[in-house]
C-alpha positions as CSV (number, residue, x, y, z in Angstrom):
1,M,266.0,184.7,41.6
2,Y,263.4,183.2,39.1
3,Q,265.3,180.7,36.4
4,S,263.1,178.2,37.3
5,L,260.7,179.6,35.7
6,H,259.6,178.8,32.3
7,P,261.5,180.4,29.6
8,K,258.9,182.3,28.7
9,L,257.5,182.8,32.1
10,S,261.0,184.1,32.9
11,V,261.4,186.4,29.8
12,R,257.9,188.4,30.9
13,L,258.6,188.5,34.5
14,T,261.7,190.3,33.2
15,V,260.0,192.6,31.5
16,L,257.4,193.1,33.8
17,L,259.6,194.0,36.5
18,W,261.6,196.4,34.6
19,I,258.7,197.9,33.9
20,I,257.4,198.7,37.7
21,S,260.9,200.4,38.1
22,F,261.3,202.4,35.1
23,P,257.1,203.4,34.1
24,S,258.7,206.0,31.7
25,W,260.2,203.1,29.7
26,A,256.3,200.9,29.7
27,S,254.9,204.2,27.7
28,G,257.3,204.4,25.3
29,Q,259.5,207.7,26.6
30,T,262.1,206.4,27.8
31,N,263.9,209.8,28.2
32,R,263.6,213.1,27.4
33,S,262.2,214.5,24.7
34,T,264.6,213.7,22.3
35,A,262.9,215.4,18.8
36,N,262.4,219.0,20.7
37,E,265.9,219.0,22.0
38,L,267.2,218.3,18.7
39,Q,264.7,221.0,17.0
40,T,266.3,223.3,19.4
41,L,270.1,222.0,18.7
42,Q,269.7,222.7,14.9
43,S,269.7,226.6,15.4
44,Q,273.1,226.4,17.6
45,T,276.5,226.1,16.7
46,L,278.3,222.5,16.7
47,T,281.6,222.4,17.8
48,K,281.6,219.0,19.5
49,I,280.4,215.8,18.3
50,L,280.8,212.6,19.9
51,F,280.2,208.4,19.3
52,G,280.3,205.7,19.3
53,S,278.8,201.9,19.3
54,C,278.7,198.3,20.8
55,I,277.3,198.9,24.2
56,K,276.9,195.4,26.0
57,Q,274.0,196.6,28.6
58,D,274.6,194.0,31.2
59,R,278.1,195.6,31.7
60,P,279.5,198.9,33.0
61,T,279.4,201.8,31.0
62,P,281.6,204.0,33.3
63,I,283.0,205.3,29.3
64,L,279.9,207.0,29.2
65,Q,280.4,209.0,32.4
66,T,283.4,210.2,30.4
67,I,281.2,211.0,27.3
68,A,278.4,213.0,29.3
69,Q,281.3,215.0,31.6
70,Q,282.9,216.1,27.8
71,H,279.7,218.1,27.7
72,P,279.5,217.3,23.8
73,D,277.0,219.3,21.8
74,L,275.3,216.0,20.3
75,F,276.4,212.5,20.9
76,I,275.4,210.0,18.0
77,F,275.2,206.1,19.3
78,L,276.5,204.1,16.1
79,G,275.0,200.8,16.5
80,D,274.8,197.2,18.9
81,N,273.4,200.2,21.1
82,I,271.8,196.8,23.0
83,Y,273.0,192.8,22.5
84,A,269.0,191.3,21.6
85,D,270.0,188.9,19.0
86,T,266.8,187.4,19.2
87,T,263.5,187.2,17.4
88,D,261.4,187.3,20.8
89,M,260.1,190.8,20.9
90,N,259.8,190.5,24.3
91,Q,263.3,189.8,25.5
92,M,264.5,192.6,23.2
93,R,262.1,194.9,25.4
94,A,263.8,193.9,28.0
95,K,267.5,194.2,26.7
96,Y,266.3,197.9,26.0
97,A,265.1,197.8,29.5
98,R,268.2,197.2,31.0
99,L,270.0,200.1,29.1
100,N,267.8,202.1,30.6
101,A,268.3,201.4,33.6
102,D,271.8,201.5,33.6
103,A,273.1,204.8,35.9
104,D,275.9,206.0,32.9
105,F,273.5,205.5,30.4
106,R,270.8,208.0,31.8
107,Q,273.2,210.3,32.9
108,L,274.5,210.4,28.9
109,I,270.6,211.0,27.8
110,N,269.1,212.8,30.4
111,S,272.1,215.9,29.4
112,T,273.0,215.5,26.2
113,P,271.2,215.3,22.9
114,V,271.6,212.0,21.1
115,M,270.7,210.7,17.5
116,A,271.2,206.8,16.8
117,T,270.6,204.2,14.4
118,W,271.5,200.2,13.9
119,D,273.4,197.3,13.7
120,D,272.8,193.8,13.8
121,H,272.6,192.7,17.3
122,D,269.9,195.8,18.4
123,Y,268.5,195.3,14.4
124,G,267.8,191.6,15.8
125,A,270.4,189.0,15.1
126,N,274.0,188.9,14.0
127,D,275.0,189.7,10.5
128,A,271.2,190.7,9.6
129,G,270.1,192.1,6.8
130,A,266.7,191.9,4.9
131,D,266.1,188.5,5.4
132,Y,266.2,189.1,9.9
133,P,262.3,188.7,10.3
134,R,260.9,190.8,12.8
135,R,262.7,193.4,11.2
136,A,259.3,196.0,11.3
137,E,258.7,194.7,14.8
138,S,262.1,196.3,16.0
139,E,262.2,199.1,14.7
140,Q,259.3,199.8,16.4
141,I,261.0,198.9,19.1
142,F,264.3,201.2,18.9
143,L,261.6,204.0,18.4
144,D,260.0,203.5,21.2
145,H,263.2,203.4,22.9
146,W,265.1,206.9,21.4
147,G,261.9,208.1,21.9
148,E,260.6,209.2,18.7
149,P,257.8,211.0,18.6
150,K,254.7,209.3,16.9
151,G,254.1,211.4,14.0
152,S,257.7,211.1,12.3
153,D,259.1,210.0,9.4
154,R,260.6,207.4,10.5
155,R,257.5,205.9,11.9
156,T,255.7,205.9,9.2
157,R,258.1,204.3,6.3
158,P,260.5,201.3,6.7
159,G,264.2,201.5,7.8
160,V,265.5,203.7,10.8
161,Y,267.1,206.6,8.8
162,D,267.0,209.5,9.4
163,A,269.3,213.4,9.3
164,K,269.6,216.9,10.7
165,I,271.5,220.1,10.0
166,F,272.6,222.4,12.7
167,G,273.9,225.7,12.5
168,P,273.4,228.6,10.8
169,P,274.8,229.3,7.0
170,G,278.5,229.0,7.0
171,K,278.6,226.5,9.8
172,R,276.7,224.1,9.2
173,V,276.5,220.3,10.1
174,Q,274.0,217.5,8.8
175,V,274.3,214.4,10.3
176,I,273.5,211.7,7.6
177,L,272.4,208.2,9.6
178,L,271.9,204.8,7.5
179,D,270.3,202.2,7.8
180,T,272.6,199.6,6.6
181,R,270.7,196.9,8.0
182,F,266.3,197.1,7.3
183,F,267.1,196.6,3.0
184,R,270.5,194.9,3.2
185,G,270.7,191.9,0.5
186,P,272.6,189.2,1.0
187,L,276.3,188.5,1.4
188,T,278.5,186.4,-0.5
189,K,280.2,183.7,2.1
190,G,283.6,182.3,1.0
191,E,286.8,181.1,2.9
192,R,286.5,182.2,6.4
193,R,289.7,184.3,6.8
194,V,290.6,185.9,10.0
195,G,288.0,189.3,9.9
196,G,285.1,186.5,9.3
197,P,283.7,184.7,6.1
198,Y,282.6,187.5,3.7
199,V,283.7,188.3,0.0
200,P,283.1,190.9,-2.2
201,S,280.2,190.0,-4.1
202,V,280.5,189.9,-8.1
203,N,276.4,190.4,-8.8
204,P,276.3,194.8,-9.1
205,K,272.4,194.5,-8.3
206,V,272.6,193.2,-4.6
207,T,272.0,196.5,-2.5
208,M,273.6,198.0,0.8
209,L,270.4,200.3,1.7
210,G,267.5,199.5,-1.0
211,D,265.7,201.9,-3.4
212,Q,264.1,203.9,-1.3
213,Q,266.5,204.9,1.2
214,W,268.6,205.9,-1.4
215,V,266.8,208.0,-3.3
216,W,266.0,210.1,0.1
217,L,270.2,210.0,0.5
218,D,270.2,211.8,-2.8
219,S,267.6,214.3,-1.5
220,Q,270.1,215.1,1.7
221,L,272.8,215.2,0.0
222,Q,271.7,218.4,-1.8
223,Q,270.4,219.9,1.0
224,P,273.7,223.4,1.8
225,A,275.3,222.7,5.1
226,E,279.1,222.7,5.4
227,L,280.2,219.5,6.8
228,R,279.0,216.4,6.7
229,L,278.2,212.8,9.0
230,I,277.3,210.1,7.4
231,A,277.1,207.5,10.2
232,S,277.4,203.9,8.8
233,S,277.3,200.8,10.9
234,I,279.5,199.0,9.7
235,Q,283.1,200.5,8.4
236,C,282.5,202.0,4.5
237,V,286.4,202.9,3.2
238,A,288.2,199.8,5.1
239,E,288.7,196.9,2.6
240,A,287.1,193.4,3.1
241,A,289.2,191.4,5.0
242,G,285.9,189.4,5.9
243,Q,284.3,191.2,7.6
244,E,281.4,193.2,7.1
245,T,282.0,196.4,5.2
246,W,280.7,198.2,2.4
247,S,283.2,196.5,0.4
248,N,281.4,193.3,0.5
249,L,279.3,195.3,-2.1
250,P,281.9,197.2,-4.3
251,A,279.7,198.4,-6.5
252,Q,277.1,200.0,-3.5
253,R,280.1,201.3,-2.3
254,Q,281.1,202.8,-5.3
255,Q,277.7,204.2,-5.7
256,L,278.0,205.7,-2.3
257,F,280.8,207.4,-4.0
258,D,278.9,208.5,-6.4
259,R,276.3,210.3,-5.3
260,I,278.0,212.3,-3.0
261,A,279.9,214.1,-6.3
262,N,276.9,213.9,-9.0
263,A,275.2,216.0,-5.8
264,G,278.2,218.2,-5.5
265,A,278.1,217.4,-1.4
266,N,281.3,219.0,0.0
267,G,282.7,218.0,3.7
268,V,281.8,214.3,3.2
269,V,283.1,212.1,6.4
270,I,282.0,208.5,7.2
271,I,281.6,207.7,11.3
272,S,281.6,204.4,11.6
273,G,281.1,201.1,14.2
274,D,280.6,197.7,14.2
275,R,284.2,196.0,14.5
276,H,285.5,196.3,18.4
277,W,288.2,198.8,17.7
278,A,288.5,202.1,16.8
279,E,291.1,203.2,13.4
280,L,290.5,206.0,10.6
281,S,290.4,204.9,7.0
282,V,290.6,206.9,4.0
283,T,290.1,206.4,0.6
284,K,291.1,208.9,-3.2
285,T,290.3,206.7,-5.7
286,R,287.2,207.3,-8.0
287,T,286.1,210.1,-5.2
288,P,285.2,213.8,-5.7
289,Y,288.1,214.1,-2.4
290,P,289.3,211.9,-0.3
291,I,286.7,210.4,2.0
292,Y,287.3,209.7,5.7
293,D,286.4,206.8,7.7
294,L,286.1,206.9,11.3
295,T,285.6,203.7,12.9
296,S,284.7,204.3,17.2
297,S,283.4,200.6,18.6
298,S,283.6,199.4,21.5
299,L,282.1,201.8,24.0
300,N,281.9,198.7,27.1
301,Q,283.8,195.9,25.6
302,I,287.5,194.9,24.6
303,H,289.4,193.1,21.4
304,T,290.2,190.4,23.2
305,R,292.4,189.3,19.8
306,G,294.2,192.6,19.6
307,T,295.4,191.6,15.6
308,P,293.0,194.2,13.4
309,T,292.7,192.3,10.2
310,A,294.2,194.2,6.6
311,N,293.4,197.5,5.4
312,Q,295.3,199.2,2.8
313,Y,293.3,201.8,3.0
314,R,294.5,203.3,7.0
315,A,295.2,206.4,6.8
316,T,297.8,205.3,9.8
317,Q,298.7,202.1,11.4
318,K,298.2,202.7,14.8
319,T,294.6,200.9,15.7
320,Y,293.4,200.9,19.3
321,H,291.5,197.8,20.8
322,R,290.5,199.4,24.6
323,E,286.9,200.9,25.0
324,N,287.0,204.2,22.7
325,Y,284.8,207.1,21.4
326,G,285.1,209.1,18.6
327,A,285.0,213.2,18.6
328,I,284.7,215.7,15.8
329,L,286.0,219.3,17.5
330,I,285.3,222.0,15.2
331,D,287.2,225.3,15.2
332,W,284.7,227.6,12.4
333,E,286.7,231.0,13.9
334,K,289.4,230.7,10.8
335,D,288.9,231.7,7.5
336,D,289.3,228.1,6.2
337,P,287.1,226.1,9.4
338,A,289.5,223.8,11.1
339,F,288.5,220.1,12.3
340,Q,289.7,217.6,13.9
341,L,289.1,213.4,14.2
342,Q,289.9,211.5,17.7
343,I,289.4,208.6,18.9
344,L,289.1,209.1,22.8
345,D,289.7,205.6,26.1
346,Q,288.2,205.6,28.7
347,D,289.6,208.4,30.6
348,G,289.4,211.4,27.8
349,T,292.8,210.8,26.8
350,A,293.1,211.1,22.8
351,K,294.8,207.8,21.3
352,L,293.9,208.5,17.8
353,E,293.9,212.0,15.9
354,K,293.5,213.4,12.4
355,N,293.7,217.4,11.4
356,L,292.1,218.6,8.6
357,R,291.2,222.2,6.6
358,L,287.1,222.1,5.0
359,S,288.9,223.0,1.8
360,E,290.1,219.3,1.8
361,L,286.7,218.1,1.3
362,Q,285.8,220.3,-1.4
363,M,285.5,218.6,-5.0
364,R,287.8,218.8,-7.2
């Protein structure tokens, strides 16, 4: 329609057209009040938490309709919620607007309380960390899109990390959203493998979370909760096989496990995205109890290679490479509360499952 225009003018016109069509985006209130909904939800017992990652904003998203029809108590967006990949903030806003115009996306966010963190593509650049030059501007656009209140902590500090506790004593679920982008130091490159060019760093000073976020995480892990979901946009437990993972910064990965132990934080399960396939990993080495990492990706992209990278920590050798989302289903009525980790396909059929008891995730 306007492809022949000057590129900058074309971007501005794209933004203007989306704003005209969806005036709520222009006001910074794209969706209903997320903050008010989460505040109300905090007094309720959660039994069904769903999550996912990686949405190409220009592609159909039928899986979001499936998720909405499951009526989850909470949905967690783990990152790559759009593919911005730009330092042009007008382009970034336009891509958020395209996502916001998607009927399936709107059905989900208008029927379900949501929490969100980001990964590299909605942060601004592939595999980017603290070196991304527009990170502060990108953060504000992210917070605008997700309806973050003007006076919230996330508006006044660098990084999009956040945490909430839901439910009464004895049935509390803590959701901790990490920011693995804003502060992350440089990764080390080596010979390219199937998963990518990255190798574990021998420099223990390269940070994943940054000093301020580490201090904040310590305080969150000391809060009382029975089950804790730590949302990391990239995998934490999986071995380094060329891809982006906490295992590329082994000292930081171990620091995470040590801080969980030092805080006496029982009930931790990690949820992650990024990989464009789903799998379940677990480690029992130098951890206070088995640490599981359930990876769900992508919501509307198929992993074309179909071959997963090496991962010695896989809890089961089965992986799933089509559109998927993750689920944590909790039965609080048992003396030893039970919960199930699941990966489900676009039709809502379980493809991976793991049953656990809360007693399995207690300090040794």
